[in-house]
C-alpha positions in Angstrom: 69.1 -35.9 -49.6 69.7 -36.2 -45.9 71.4 -38.8 -43.8 69.1 -40.9 -41.7 70.2 -39.2 -38.5 69.7 -35.7 -40.0 66.2 -36.7 -41.2 65.3 -38.2 -37.8 66.2 -35.0 -36.0 64.2 -32.9 -38.5 61.2 -35.2 -38.8 58.1 -35.0 -36.7 58.8 -38.3 -35.0 57.3 -38.9 -31.6 60.2 -40.4 -29.6 57.6 -42.2 -27.5 56.0 -44.0 -30.4 57.5 -47.4 -31.0 58.9 -48.8 -34.2 58.0 -52.0 -35.9 60.6 -53.5 -38.2 59.0 -55.7 -40.9 61.2 -58.4 -42.5 60.1 -61.2 -44.8 60.8 -64.0 -42.3 58.3 -66.3 -40.7 57.1 -63.6 -38.3 55.7 -61.5 -41.1 52.7 -63.9 -41.2 51.9 -62.8 -37.7 51.5 -59.1 -38.7 47.7 -59.4 -38.9 47.8 -60.1 -35.1 49.0 -56.6 -34.4 47.5 -53.1 -34.6 50.3 -51.6 -36.6 48.6 -48.2 -36.5 50.3 -47.8 -33.1 53.8 -48.0 -34.7 56.1 -46.3 -37.0 57.0 -49.0 -39.5 60.2 -49.8 -41.4 60.3 -52.5 -44.1 63.4 -54.4 -45.0 64.1 -55.0 -48.6 61.1 -56.4 -50.6 58.5 -56.1 -47.8 57.5 -52.7 -49.1 55.5 -54.5 -51.8 53.3 -56.0 -49.1 52.6 -53.1 -46.7 52.5 -49.3 -46.5 55.4 -48.2 -44.3 56.9 -45.1 -42.8 60.4 -46.0 -44.1 61.5 -48.6 -46.7 65.1 -49.7 -46.0 67.1 -51.3 -48.7 70.7 -52.3 -49.0 70.9 -53.6 -52.6 70.2 -51.7 -55.9 68.3 -54.8 -57.2 65.6 -54.2 -54.5 65.1 -50.7 -55.8 64.7 -52.1 -59.3 62.3 -54.9 -58.1 60.2 -52.6 -55.9 60.2 -49.2 -57.6 56.5 -48.9 -58.0 55.8 -50.2 -54.5 58.3 -47.7 -53.0 56.4 -44.8 -54.6 53.1 -46.2 -53.5 53.8 -47.6 -50.0 56.8 -45.8 -48.5 56.8 -42.3 -47.1 60.6 -42.4 -47.0 63.4 -44.5 -48.5 66.6 -45.3 -46.6 69.7 -46.6 -48.5 73.3 -46.9 -47.5 75.6 -44.3 -49.0 77.1 -47.1 -51.2 74.5 -49.7 -51.9 75.5 -53.2 -53.1 
């Protein structure tokens, strides 16, 4: 297991490619208006169930319990705090 910063330095991440952070707020409905193939993507919490992403980010253990199958299917990487809630 690596810290996010260690992973970021080791990963093949093009520093010029933009990131798109996907949350479950009202802007998520606008996702279909974008070519997300041009972005690295990061989902927040339960959004990983809706969309394949580069990174799934979760703060709470319950999200891991709720989305375990989707994490395996849709996320290349999972980022958690050292001490999740």
